[in-house]
C-alpha positions, 0 to 999 in steps of 0.5 A: 389673342384679343378676338379669341377672348372676345369670341369665347366671351360672346359664345358664353353669353349666348349659351347662358341667354339660350339656356335662360330662354329654355327655362323662361317659362313660368320663370321670372326675373327681377330686374335690378334698377341701379342709378348710375353715379354722376361722373363729372368729366371735364374735357378742357385742357386745364383740368387739374385733379389736385385743384379739384380735390381741394375744392371738393368736400371730403365728407361728401366724397366719403358718402359718395364713395360708400354709396358707389361701393354699395351700388357696385356690390348690388350690380355685381350681385345681380350679374352673378345672379343672372349668370348663375340662373341662365334666365338673362339675356346678353343685353342685361348683363351688358347693361350692368357691366356698363353700370359697374364700370361707371361706378368702378370709374368713379370709385378710382377717381375718388380713390385718386382724390383721396390720395391727392388729398392725403399727399396735400395733408402730408405736405402741409404737415411737413411745411408746418413742422418745417416752419416750426423748426425754423422758429425753434432754431430762431428761438434757440439763437435768441436764448443763447444770445440772451445768455451770452448777454446775461454773462457779459452783464454779470461779468461787467458787474462783478468787475472789480477794478484796483480802485475799488480797494482803495478807501477814498474820501466822500465827494463833499469832503473832496471838493472842500479840501482839494485844490481847484486845480485837482477838483475842477468842479465845472468838469467833475460835477458833470462827469462821474468818470472825471470826478473818480480820476480826480479823487484818485489823484487827490488820494495819491497826493495825500498818500505821498504827504502821509508817507513823508510824515511817516519817514519823519515819525519813524526817524523820530521813533528811532531817535527816541528809542535810542534814548530809551535804551541808553536810559535802560542800560543805565537803570540796569547798571544801577541794579547791582548798586541797589542790591548791595545797598539793600543787603547792607541795610538788612541788619539795620532793618532787622534791628529797627524792626522796620516793615518791608519797603515794597512787596517786590523786594526780593527776600534773602532767599531770592538774592541767592537765585541764580540769574535764570531763576531770580529773573523768573522770580522778579518777573512773576512777583511783578505780574502777580502784584500788578495783574494776577492776585491768584498767582502765588510765588515762592522760593524753596530750597536750602539758602546755605548750600546756595551760598556755599555754591556761589562761593566755591564758583567765585573762589576757585575759577582757575582751579575749575578751568584747570581741571576742565583742560585736564579733562579735554586733554587727550588721555589713554582710554580706560574702562570706568567704573560704575560709581564714576558714571554715576558721579559724572552724571550727577555733576552734569545733572546737578540742581541748584539748591534753590527753586522757584515755586508758582501756585496758579489758581483758578476761579473754579477752586482748581490749582497747579503748582509748578517747581522751576529748577535750574541745572548749574552745568547744563545752563537750562531751566526745568519744571515739575508739575504737582496738581493740588486740584481734586476734581469732583467728577473723575472717570477711568477714560480721563484718568491720564488727563491730569498726569504731570508729564502730560499736562503742559505737554505741547502748551506752545506748538512743538514744545514737548519738553523731551529735549533740552532747548540748549544745543551745547548740551548735546555735546556735553552728553556725547562727551560723557556717553550719555544719551539725552536729557529725555532719560533723566526727566523724572529726576530733574523736570522737563526743559520746556522752552517756555520755561526758558523764556520765563527765565529770560534765557535765549540761545543765540547761534554761539550756544551761549545762554543769555538772560533777557528780562524783556523776553521773561516779562513778555512771556509771563502773561501768556504762559500763565494764561495758557497754563491756566486754560489748560488746567481748566479744559482738562477739568471739564474733559474729566467732567465730560468723560465722567458723563460719557462713561454713564452714557450721558452726553452733558450738553449744556443747557441753552435756549434755543437748544443746540441739539435736539432734546430727544436722542434716541441713540444713546453712548454705550461705550467710551474708553482711552486708546493709545496713539498706535491703536488709533492709527490701527483703526482702518476708518481713521486713515484718511485723517491722519494720513492728511494730517499726521497725528502726533503721539503727544495727543489724546485718543479715545474710542466710543460707540453710539448704539440704537437697536440693531445699529452701531457706530463706532466713534474714534476721537482725536484730541489736541492737547491745546483742546478745545482749539483746535476742536476734536476730530471724529472718525466714523464706522457705522455697523448696520446692514454691513460696514460704512465708513466715509470711504464708502458712504457719502452720508457717513462723509457728511456726518463726519463733515457736520461734526468736524467742520461745522463745530462753529455752528453749535454756538458754543466755543468753550470746553464743552465742544466735544459734548456738543459734537457727540450729542449732535452726531447721536442726532445725525445717527437717528436722522440716517437711520429713520430715513434709511430703507424701512425694514419691517420687524416681526411686529409689523412696525418699522425698525427705526420709527420716524422721530425727527423733523425733516424738510427733505429726505434726500437731496441731489444725485448723491441722495445726501441726508439732512444733518444740519440742525436748525436750533430756531425752528427745531428741524433738520435740513440740507446746507 
């Protein structure tokens, strides 16, 4: 097959040569001179083309490749010209073929060298990347080890031993007072650890000594207390005798017209008071004389009726006991008339003819009068409130603040005054077919627990009232203080509510200002709501479910407006306002409805006014005004940092007015609601 190809090729060459010879007359073909590319061929046994690719210059190889490519193109063009013209002979073509083979061989070698050089570059790059990865892994190991060491160092620095909570004497005092057997200065002054152990041993010895002294002091205290109790019993036994002496001296004092012996001397009406009211009168008079000049104590009522009542109870105890036995004896059931039921109820709820009035005056001119009655058959004290103050600022929403039934409600936690504190009264009511004392509060007053304390009444498990003057004296100061504080707080709320209804916040003036001086959101609505209406609001559920809202608290609803945005506010005020502070629930209506359950910024605003209220710098009764004013500023920040909505005039719906350090922060994009009073800017906490 190869011989046939050679014969066919030689035949074609001879044909082309003959045709060229026939046409050679008058025709000349220019001979193309092609310089052969020198090819260095090593015949040594150790030839390595990779080594040669490293030693050669890539730029010169590129130039050589370009030159060889151009020469090869020229040779192939000549061959094509010779073959197509028919004027060349076989020798010219063969010569150019040889030149083309040499050039092609050169190109192949350059190509191999280029590929070898590219492979070497890739290998070097891979090795460099591998070395870089090794260095990077080593760096990561070092960083991890560094982080581990830092954690261990922090753990060691934060470690707190039990001896850190013990207050030890300083070293100088230790070496001065401690014996040498414990201090061992030759060792402890050189070793801090041994010094600490020695100081702990000395502290243990000192505390053992102090414990022994404390035990001796407790024994001495018990002995002195026993002596005091004996003397107190002796003094208490003298009181009836002194009362009899004073009563016997009344005609002589009237005849001689002598002045009162003491401002604390009881009046004739006070001597006819029952034991709880008398205890209340004595302790209140003593407290007014010694500590509170603005407290006025009076005895009101009919003295003759009180004396007749005492005589009836003293002269016929047997008859009363017999009548009670007859009532307790089983009798056939018969239908009682309405008159008998009314008379029985009046007998059970009979008030003592005398009562004690406490007039509590405040520095601002307001006052409240409390009337204490004693239910003879129930054995409890009741209170009626008569507010004599006329606040300058009245409001529709605060009209229920000064209601007598709500003024002293929950003065102490859980003491609403609806039920009798005497457990025996429940059986008395059940025996007569009555429900409870709560149905007759308007007639007799409220039996607050603190009223029993002021009268020295406490109810042991046997349900028998015992009069204790110590209980009355210890409760007098705190109760009067609580009543005066409650009255002042309610008057302050009246003033604030009056401002709220006019659209003002009534913020107290201070330097620096506690809230921004310019508030673009304004209060457009403020009304009082009931407990049921408060719990019916959906955005208050997360508050009263977490902490049940009592019906005795005060509830209000307000509204902040700024342009198209409107924020509804539900306010929960405790009876002992301002402590604890009010709780505000928010509901924003602007481009949808936003509450604390679905908007992190509304939750942040509730947290700002409900949790961080102490940052306002005001602990008085103006805390509600500051909460609402700060909430208005937070609403301005919320609206001014929201998405800009161009209006029909081309300006933003809520132009930027507040100074902010950052618009948002963190993945939740919380807005800055904390107001820096020193610099007047809003920032994140």
